[in-house]
VOBA-1610 file (N, C-alpha, C; in pm, whole numbers, padded with zeros to 5 digits, always signed):
BEGIN
Unk-03811-02836+03391Unk-03787-02969+03439Unk-03904-03059+03398Unk-03876-03187+03369Unk-03980-03280+03327Unk-03969-03411+03406Unk-04077-03487+03404Unk-04083-03617+03468Unk-04117-03721+03363Unk-04047-03833+03363Unk-04072-03941+03266Unk-04183-04032+03318Unk-04269-04074+03225Unk-04379-04165+03254Unk-04371-04282+03157Unk-04398-04404+03204Unk-04399-04521+03116Unk-04533-04593+03129Unk-04566-04667+03026Unk-04692-04739+03020Unk-04695-04852+03121Unk-04800-04859+03198Unk-04822-04971+03288Unk-04870-05088+03201Unk-04793-05198+03193Unk-04829-05308+03102Unk-04965-05371+03133Unk-05013-05357+03254Unk-05143-05416+03287Unk-05257-05315+03276Unk-05226-05192+03236Unk-05328-05087+03237Unk-05347-05020+03103Unk-05358-05099+02997Unk-05379-05035+02868Unk-05477-05116+02782Unk-05539-05046+02690Unk-05624-05110+02589Unk-05624-05020+02466Unk-05588-05077+02352Unk-05603-05008+02224Unk-05695-05097+02142Unk-05814-05047+02116Unk-05918-05125+02048Unk-05961-05055+01920Unk-06034-05127+01837Unk-06094-05063+01721Unk-06231-05125+01698Unk-06314-05047+01631Unk-06441-05098+01583Unk-06466-05039+01445Unk-06519-05123+01358Unk-06537-05083+01219Unk-06663-05152+01164Unk-06748-05073+01101Unk-06870-05129+01041Unk-06836-05205+00914Unk-06902-05318+00896Unk-06883-05400+00777Unk-07017-05462+00739Unk-07018-05540+00636Unk-07142-05599+00584Unk-07249-05493+00567Unk-07208-05385+00497Unk-07295-05275+00460Unk-07362-05213+00582Unk-07287-05205+00692Unk-07336-05142+00813Unk-07418-05233+00903Unk-07433-05359+00866Unk-07515-05451+00945Unk-07440-05513+01063Unk-07309-05511+01058Unk-07228-05569+01166Unk-07111-05476+01197Unk-07065-05483+01319Unk-06948-05407+01361Unk-06841-05504+01407Unk-06724-05494+01347Unk-06610-05575+01388Unk-06539-05503+01501Unk-06514-05576+01610Unk-06441-05522+01725Unk-06309-05597+01735Unk-06205-05525+01770Unk-06075-05589+01788Unk-05991-05515+01890Unk-05885-05581+01932Unk-05793-05524+02030Unk-05651-05551+01983Unk-05563-05457+02009Unk-05420-05477+01985Unk-05358-05515+02119Unk-05300-05634+02126Unk-05251-05689+02253Unk-05116-05632+02297Unk-05032-05587+02203Unk-04897-05542+02238Unk-04883-05392+02209Unk-04860-05317+02315Unk-04852-05171+02308Unk-04735-05126+02395Unk-04658-05030+02346Unk-04550-04969+02423Unk-04570-04818+02420Unk-04543-04752+02531Unk-04561-04606+02534Unk-04475-04546+02644Unk-04437-04420+02621Unk-04368-04342+02723Unk-04388-04195+02690Unk-04368-04114+02790Unk-04384-03971+02769Unk-04317-03893+02879Unk-04316-03763+02862Unk-04264-03672+02964Unk-04368-03565+02990Unk-04374-03522+03116Unk-04468-03420+03159Unk-04389-03310+03227Unk-04421-03186+03193Unk-04358-03072+03260Unk-04395-03078+03409Unk-04301-03044+03495Unk-04326-03053+03639Unk-04445-02971+03685Unk-04477-02863+03612Unk-04594-02784+03651Unk-04724-02845+03596Unk-04712-02957+03521Unk-04829-03028+03470Unk-04901-02961+03355Unk-04844-02857+03297Unk-04915-02783+03192Unk-04898-02842+03054Unk-04790-02915+03028Unk-04769-02973+02896Unk-04705-03111+02909Unk-04721-03189+02802Unk-04660-03323+02796Unk-04641-03361+02651Unk-04559-03462+02628Unk-04546-03522+02495Unk-04508-03667+02514Unk-04516-03747+02406Unk-04482-03888+02419Unk-04508-03965+02293Unk-04484-04096+02301Unk-04499-04186+02187Unk-04570-04313+02230Unk-04663-04359+02144Unk-04733-04486+02164Unk-04705-04570+02040Unk-04649-04688+02060Unk-04620-04780+01949Unk-04704-04906+01967Unk-04774-04945+01861Unk-04864-05059+01865Unk-04814-05165+01767Unk-04802-05289+01814Unk-04763-05402+01730Unk-04884-05441+01645Unk-04877-05416+01514Unk-04989-05443+01424Unk-05029-05591+01423Unk-04931-05679+01434Unk-04960-05823+01431Unk-05030-05871+01556Unk-05034-05788+01660Unk-05097-05830+01786Unk-05248-05811+01785Unk-05305-05770+01671Unk-05449-05749+01667Unk-05524-05881+01684Unk-05638-05872+01751Unk-05719-05990+01781Unk-05866-05951+01771Unk-05937-06011+01675Unk-06080-05990+01662Unk-06158-06114+01703Unk-06086-06213+01755Unk-06145-06341+01796Unk-06197-06421+01675Unk-06137-06397+01559Unk-06172-06471+01437Unk-06043-06486+01357Unk-05982-06605+01363Unk-05849-06627+01308Unk-05838-06591+01159Unk-05934-06631+01077Unk-05927-06602+00934Unk-05933-06451+00908Unk-06020-06382+00979Unk-06029-06236+00964Unk-05899-06169+01010Unk-05844-06215+01123Unk-05719-06159+01173Unk-05606-06176+01072Unk-05599-06292+01009Unk-05498-06316+00905Unk-05515-06218+00791Unk-05640-06194+00749Unk-05665-06099+00640Unk-05628-05956+00683Unk-05661-05919+00806Unk-05628-05784+00853Unk-05477-05762+00862Unk-05402-05868+00885Unk-05255-05858+00890Unk-05191-05856+00751Unk-05268-05889+00648Unk-05217-05898+00510Unk-05195-05760+00448Unk-05141-05760+00327Unk-05115-05635+00254Unk-05244-05557+00224Unk-05360-05621+00229Unk-05487-05549+00209Unk-05513-05447+00319Unk-05456-05473+00438Unk-05481-05384+00552Unk-05349-05340+00616Unk-05310-05401+00729Unk-05193-05353+00803Unk-05059-05392+00741Unk-05056-05493+00657Unk-04932-05535+00590Unk-04819-05550+00692Unk-04842-05638+00791Unk-04750-05648+00904Unk-04611-05697+00868Unk-04597-05767+00756Unk-04462-05810+00716Unk-04375-05690+00682Unk-04432-05590+00617Unk-04355-05470+00580Unk-04367-05358+00684Unk-04475-05360+00762Unk-04503-05253+00859Unk-04546-05317+00991Unk-04452-05365+01070Unk-04487-05441+01190Unk-04554-05361+01301Unk-04549-05228+01293Unk-04611-05148+01398Unk-04666-05019+01340Unk-04751-04956+01418Unk-04790-04819+01387Unk-04767-04736+01512Unk-04758-04604+01493Unk-04711-04521+01603Unk-04783-04386+01606Unk-04818-04344+01725Unk-04868-04209+01746Unk-04764-04133+01827Unk-04725-04017+01778Unk-04632-03931+01850Unk-04707-03805+01889Unk-04720-03785+02019Unk-04787-03665+02071Unk-04682-03555+02084Unk-04701-03449+02010Unk-04610-03335+02017Unk-04647-03241+02131Unk-04776-03243+02165Unk-04823-03151+02270Unk-04951-03208+02332Unk-04951-03214+02464Unk-05069-03252+02541Unk-05085-03145+02647Unk-05201-03079+02648Unk-05222-02972+02745Unk-05368-02969+02788Unk-05393-02924+02911Unk-05531-02917+02960Unk-05617-02829+02869Unk-05743-02869+02852Unk-05838-02790+02773Unk-05867-02659+02846Unk-05877-02668+02978Unk-05903-02550+03061Unk-05840-02576+03199Unk-05814-02470+03275Unk-05761-02493+03410Unk-05854-02584+03491Unk-05796-02675+03567Unk-05871-02769+03652Unk-05955-02869+03573Unk-05944-02874+03441Unk-06021-02967+03359Unk-05954-03104+03359Unk-06035-03210+03348Unk-05980-03344+03332Unk-05964-03378+03184Unk-06003-03286+03096Unk-05985-03307+02953Unk-05854-03243+02908Unk-05785-03314+02818Unk-05661-03262+02760Unk-05672-03263+02608Unk-05615-03163+02545Unk-05606-03156+02400Unk-05475-03224+02360Unk-05484-03323+02272Unk-05367-03397+02227Unk-05343-03365+02080Unk-05222-03325+02046Unk-05185-03296+01907Unk-05060-03374+01873Unk-05061-03433+01754Unk-04943-03508+01713Unk-04960-03564+01575Unk-04890-03676+01550Unk-04897-03742+01420Unk-04918-03891+01439Unk-04993-03950+01347Unk-05016-04094+01344Unk-04949-04150+01220Unk-04863-04252+01242Unk-04794-04319+01131Unk-04845-04462+01122Unk-04912-04491+01009Unk-04961-04626+00980Unk-04915-04661+00840Unk-04851-04775+00822Unk-04801-04819+00691Unk-04710-04711+00629Unk-04632-04645+00710Unk-04538-04539+00671Unk-04605-04414+00617Unk-04736-04404+00629Unk-04808-04282+00596Unk-04825-04204+00726Unk-04786-04078+00726Unk-04791-03996+00847Unk-04897-03887+00827Unk-04990-03879+00922Unk-05097-03780+00917Unk-05106-03706+01050Unk-05135-03576+01047Unk-05157-03504+01173Unk-05284-03556+01240Unk-05284-03555+01372Unk-05400-03603+01446Unk-05415-03518+01572Unk-05538-03473+01595Unk-05569-03393+01712Unk-05699-03445+01771Unk-05703-03462+01903Unk-05824-03513+01968Unk-05823-03472+02115Unk-05938-03485+02178Unk-05951-03456+02321Unk-05955-03590+02395Unk-05880-03599+02504Unk-05877-03719+02587Unk-05913-03683+02730Unk-05962-03782+02802Unk-05985-03767+02946Unk-05856-03805+03017Unk-05815-03728+03116Unk-05695-03758+03194Unk-05735-03769+03341Unk-05708-03885+03399Unk-05738-03906+03540Unk-05608-03938+03612Unk-05580-03862+03717Unk-05457-03885+03792Unk-05491-03945+03928Unk-05418-04051+03963Unk-05431-04116+04093Unk-05290-04136+04146Unk-05244-04043+04225Unk-05109-04051+04280Unk-05005-04045+04171Unk-04925-04150+04161Unk-04818-04155+04061Unk-04861-04225+03933Unk-04992-04230+03909Unk-05045-04289+03786Unk-05141-04192+03719Unk-05134-04192+03585Unk-05225-04111+03504Unk-05283-04202+03396Unk-05414-04196+03378Unk-05481-04272+03273Unk-05539-04176+03172Unk-05503-04196+03045Unk-05559-04119+02934Unk-05656-04208+02858Unk-05775-04158+02829Unk-05877-04233+02755Unk-05933-04145+02644Unk-05950-04205+02526Unk-06006-04129+02413Unk-06068-04224+02312Unk-06162-04171+02237Unk-06217-04238+02120Unk-06178-04152+02000Unk-06110-04215+01904Unk-06050-04140+01794Unk-06103-04194+01661Unk-06175-04113+01584Unk-06221-04160+01453Unk-06103-04168+01355Unk-06113-04262+01261Unk-06010-04274+01156Unk-06077-04308+01024Unk-06006-04280+00917Unk-06047-04321+00782Unk-05934-04409+00729Unk-05961-04537+00712Unk-05856-04632+00674Unk-05793-04599+00540Unk-05866-04536+00450Unk-05811-04499+00319Unk-05699-04396+00333Unk-05702-04315+00439Unk-05596-04218+00463Unk-05460-04285+00477Unk-05461-04414+00512Unk-05337-04488+00536Unk-05316-04600+00435Unk-05381-04589+00320Unk-05360-04685+00211Unk-05434-04815+00227Unk-05530-04823+00316Unk-05609-04945+00335Unk-05740-04929+00258Unk-05735-04961+00130Unk-05850-04934+00044Unk-05927-05059+00002Unk-05881-05177+00044Unk-05952-05300+00008Unk-06096-05288+00057Unk-06191-05321-00033Unk-06333-05308+00002Unk-06417-05385-00098Unk-06420-05516-00083Unk-06496-05601-00176Unk-06644-05563-00174Unk-06697-05530-00290Unk-06837-05497-00310Unk-06887-05381-00222Unk-06797-05296-00180Unk-06836-05181-00099Unk-06892-05217+00037Unk-06853-05333+00089Unk-06914-05382+00213Unk-06859-05316+00340Unk-06745-05245+00331Unk-06685-05186+00451Unk-06702-05035+00451Unk-06731-04982+00567Unk-06735-04836+00583Unk-06592-04784+00574Unk-06578-04661+00531Unk-06445-04600+00526Unk-06392-04566+00664Unk-06483-04523+00750Unk-06442-04474+00882Unk-06468-04577+00991Unk-06384-04571+01093Unk-06399-04653+01212Unk-06354-04572+01332Unk-06341-04639+01446Unk-06298-04571+01567Unk-06193-04653+01640Unk-06091-04583+01688Unk-05993-04641+01780Unk-06035-04601+01921Unk-06029-04696+02011Unk-06048-04667+02153Unk-05913-04682+02220Unk-05876-04582+02299Unk-05744-04584+02362Unk-05761-04558+02511Unk-05701-04648+02591Unk-05694-04628+02736Unk-05552-04665+02776Unk-05478-04566+02820Unk-05336-04586+02854Unk-05311-04538+02995Unk-05261-04627+03080Unk-05227-04589+03217Unk-05074-04579+03227Unk-05029-04461+03265Unk-04886-04434+03278Unk-04847-04427+03425Unk-04726-04474+03453Unk-04671-04469+03588Unk-04551-04375+03588Unk-04548-04289+03687Unk-04437-04194+03699Unk-04309-04267+03737Unk-04201-04234+03667Unk-04070-04293+03696Unk-03994-04207+03794Unk-03927-04269+03885Unk-03855-04195+03989Unk-03711-04178+03950
//
């Protein structure tokens, strides 16, 4: 038996940070539109789910940069309006641990890559919050624009998702 969980619209943050200007500055941004749902086994030992992020909803608080990030050089939002993480398996790292091992696939610009990471899981009644910092390499997803080598290849996604149990 399983229980369905949906994303609390007021309890999420999907952010990114990426070094630029030859490591002298870090660009921070947030994706404003996120949808997610999942199911958890009633015994709490396993879960799976999907997180879909609207690529055009990114906000770095710099309009010209945001326009460039939405272009074909990066997210190409006209052809790829969203990216998606599908968790095939979420399970506790150890009994009574608040850490969970998450395994699944990340699809960005129609490129699908396996992704595995550890997240913190905090349960408060009928709500569960998952938090993780996930490294990425933008070239893995076809984002290779890099004028004069000014951008680092790797960055980090920050994810905080609060799910509410459905009755």
